C-alpha positions as CSV (number, residue, x, y, z in Angstrom):
1,M,-9.0,-31.6,55.9
2,K,-10.5,-33.3,52.9
3,I,-10.5,-37.0,52.3
4,A,-9.0,-38.9,49.3
5,L,-10.0,-42.5,48.9
6,S,-7.2,-44.8,47.9
7,I,-8.7,-47.7,45.9
8,L,-5.6,-49.9,46.2
9,T,-7.4,-52.3,48.5
10,L,-10.9,-52.0,47.0
11,D,-12.7,-55.2,46.1
12,F,-12.4,-55.1,42.3
13,S,-14.9,-58.1,41.9
14,N,-17.7,-55.5,42.5
15,V,-15.7,-52.4,41.7
16,E,-18.4,-50.4,39.9
17,N,-21.1,-50.5,42.6
18,K,-18.6,-50.3,45.5
19,F,-16.5,-47.5,43.9
20,K,-19.4,-45.4,42.9
21,D,-20.9,-45.6,46.4
22,L,-17.6,-44.7,48.2
23,A,-16.6,-42.1,45.7
24,S,-19.8,-40.2,46.3
25,K,-18.9,-39.7,50.0
26,V,-15.2,-38.6,49.7
27,D,-13.6,-35.5,48.2
28,Y,-10.9,-37.0,46.0
29,I,-10.0,-40.4,44.5
30,H,-6.4,-41.4,45.0
31,M,-4.9,-43.6,42.3
32,D,-1.8,-45.5,43.3
33,I,0.1,-46.4,40.2
34,M,3.0,-48.8,40.7
35,D,5.4,-50.1,38.1
36,A,7.2,-53.0,40.0
37,E,10.4,-51.1,39.5
38,F,10.2,-48.0,41.7
39,V,8.3,-50.1,44.3
40,P,8.2,-53.9,44.6
41,N,4.6,-54.1,43.5
42,I,2.3,-53.5,40.5
43,S,-1.2,-52.1,40.6
44,F,-3.1,-50.9,37.5
45,G,-2.6,-48.5,34.5
46,Y,-4.2,-45.6,32.7
47,G,-6.9,-47.9,31.2
48,I,-8.4,-48.6,34.6
49,V,-8.2,-44.9,35.5
50,G,-10.0,-44.0,32.3
51,N,-12.8,-46.6,33.1
52,L,-13.2,-45.3,36.6
53,R,-13.3,-41.7,35.3
54,K,-16.7,-42.6,33.7
55,L,-18.2,-43.5,37.1
56,T,-17.5,-40.2,39.1
57,D,-16.8,-36.6,38.7
58,K,-14.7,-36.4,41.8
59,P,-11.1,-35.2,41.3
60,F,-8.5,-37.9,40.5
61,D,-5.3,-37.6,42.5
62,T,-3.0,-39.8,40.5
63,H,0.2,-40.9,42.4
64,L,2.9,-42.3,40.1
65,M,5.1,-44.6,42.1
66,M,7.1,-45.1,38.9
67,M,10.8,-45.0,38.1
68,H,10.2,-43.1,34.9
69,P,7.0,-41.1,35.4
70,Q,7.8,-38.7,32.6
71,N,7.0,-41.5,30.1
72,Y,3.4,-41.8,31.3
73,I,2.2,-38.3,32.0
74,K,0.3,-37.9,28.7
75,Q,-1.6,-41.2,29.2
76,F,-2.7,-40.5,32.8
77,A,-3.7,-36.9,31.9
78,A,-5.8,-38.2,29.0
79,A,-7.4,-40.8,31.3
80,G,-8.9,-38.0,33.4
81,S,-6.5,-37.1,36.2
82,Q,-6.8,-33.7,37.8
83,Y,-3.6,-34.0,39.7
84,I,-0.5,-36.1,38.8
85,T,2.1,-36.6,41.5
86,F,5.5,-38.2,41.0
87,H,8.4,-38.9,43.3
88,V,11.5,-36.7,43.7
89,E,13.4,-40.0,44.1
90,A,12.4,-41.2,40.6
91,D,14.7,-41.2,37.6
92,C,13.6,-38.0,35.9
93,D,14.4,-34.3,35.7
94,V,12.0,-32.8,38.3
95,L,11.4,-29.4,36.7
96,S,10.9,-30.9,33.3
97,T,8.4,-33.4,34.6
98,I,6.5,-30.7,36.5
99,K,6.4,-28.7,33.2
100,L,5.2,-31.7,31.2
101,I,2.3,-32.3,33.6
102,K,1.2,-28.7,33.4
103,E,1.5,-28.7,29.6
104,N,-1.1,-31.5,29.7
105,N,-3.5,-29.3,31.6
106,V,-3.1,-31.2,34.9
107,K,-2.0,-29.9,38.3
108,A,1.5,-31.1,39.3
109,G,2.4,-32.8,42.6
110,I,5.7,-34.0,44.0
111,S,6.0,-36.7,46.6
112,I,8.7,-37.7,49.2
113,K,9.3,-41.1,50.7
114,P,9.7,-41.5,54.5
115,K,13.5,-41.2,54.4
116,T,13.5,-38.1,52.2
117,S,13.5,-34.7,53.9
118,V,11.4,-31.7,53.1
119,E,14.6,-29.8,52.4
120,E,15.2,-32.0,49.3
121,I,12.1,-30.6,47.6
122,E,12.2,-27.0,48.9
123,K,13.4,-25.6,45.6
124,Y,10.5,-27.1,43.8
125,L,7.7,-25.8,46.1
126,P,7.1,-22.6,44.1
127,Y,6.2,-24.7,41.0
128,V,3.9,-27.5,42.3
129,D,0.2,-27.6,43.1
130,M,0.5,-30.5,45.6
131,V,3.0,-32.0,47.9
132,L,2.4,-35.6,49.0
133,V,4.2,-36.9,52.1
134,M,4.4,-40.6,52.4
135,S,3.8,-41.8,56.0
136,V,4.6,-45.4,55.0
137,E,7.1,-46.9,52.5
138,P,5.3,-46.7,49.1
139,G,4.2,-50.0,47.5
140,F,1.7,-51.7,49.7
141,G,-1.6,-50.8,51.4
142,G,-2.4,-51.4,55.1
143,Q,0.9,-50.3,56.6
144,K,1.5,-48.6,59.9
145,F,1.7,-44.8,60.1
146,M,5.2,-43.4,60.6
147,P,5.1,-40.5,63.1
148,S,8.1,-38.9,61.4
149,A,5.7,-37.6,58.8
150,I,4.1,-35.2,61.3
151,E,7.1,-32.9,61.4
152,K,7.2,-33.0,57.6
153,V,3.7,-31.8,57.1
154,K,4.2,-29.1,59.9
155,K,7.3,-27.9,58.0
156,L,5.4,-27.8,54.7
157,N,2.6,-25.9,56.3
158,E,5.1,-23.3,57.7
159,L,6.8,-22.9,54.3
160,K,3.5,-22.5,52.5
161,K,2.3,-19.7,54.9
162,A,5.7,-18.0,55.0
163,N,6.1,-17.9,51.2
164,G,2.5,-17.6,50.0
165,Y,2.7,-20.9,48.2
166,N,-0.4,-22.5,46.8
167,Y,0.3,-26.2,47.0
168,L,-2.1,-28.6,48.7
169,I,-0.4,-30.6,51.5
170,N,-1.4,-34.3,51.1
171,I,-0.4,-37.3,53.3
172,D,-0.7,-41.0,52.5
173,G,-0.1,-44.1,54.6
174,G,-1.7,-45.5,57.7
175,I,-4.3,-42.7,58.0
176,N,-7.2,-43.8,60.3
177,G,-9.2,-42.5,63.2
178,D,-6.3,-42.8,65.6
179,T,-3.5,-41.3,63.4
180,A,-5.4,-38.6,61.5
181,P,-5.8,-36.2,64.5
182,S,-2.0,-35.8,64.6
183,I,-1.9,-34.3,61.1
184,A,-5.3,-32.8,60.6
185,D,-4.3,-29.2,61.5
186,Y,-1.4,-29.2,58.9
187,V,-2.7,-30.9,55.8
188,D,-5.3,-30.0,53.2
189,L,-5.9,-33.6,52.1
190,A,-5.4,-37.1,53.7
191,V,-5.4,-40.4,51.8
192,S,-7.1,-43.3,53.4
193,G,-7.5,-46.8,51.8
194,S,-7.7,-50.0,53.8
195,Y,-9.2,-48.1,56.9
196,I,-12.2,-47.3,54.7
197,C,-12.3,-50.1,52.1
198,N,-11.8,-53.0,54.5
199,A,-14.3,-51.7,57.1
200,D,-17.6,-53.4,57.9
201,N,-19.1,-49.8,57.9
202,P,-17.0,-47.7,55.6
203,D,-19.4,-44.8,55.8
204,E,-18.9,-44.5,59.5
205,R,-15.1,-44.3,59.0
206,I,-15.4,-41.7,56.4
207,E,-17.4,-39.6,58.8
208,I,-14.8,-40.1,61.5
209,L,-12.1,-38.6,59.3
210,K,-14.3,-35.8,57.9
211,K,-15.1,-34.5,61.4
212,L,-11.4,-33.9,62.2
């Protein structure tokens, strides 16, 4: 299981030094992009992603929590994203949005909210490079892990093996030293934000997750 650092709760008053230090110790950087429409919060845009791109060569896993993600694919691709993930619940044509991401030379991901079943994205699994299971309601960091996500990542792992699919299984929300063991055998990647960023010793917490 690889670790993606969510920077949603990072201290942006010292972002360059803090970001560079933490980025060097994780596998991916997870960018939570919120539009205050799909979720009741707003975060940052492709300008910030582009600025952070200059500070690390780690892959950027850009998660568009946006109502109309198709309108921003080109910008986030140009900013340096290796993966762009959007929600099946968004107001877009799913297959066209996957195609648009790939046309911009970026790997395509699809995400589901806690109340959305794996069955609702099964027909898209042959076409995506990543599936992101939300184990909290999207929109805010620091929420409690929802155990219902465990069965979803198990199902995705089964479908991946049975059909020879190549997508990465990713999970985001409430991932910490207590919850990660329940999903570590089924996911390729786990997103952790406040557990790392708000810790007195973030390096220690990264090591805890990496050992799973």
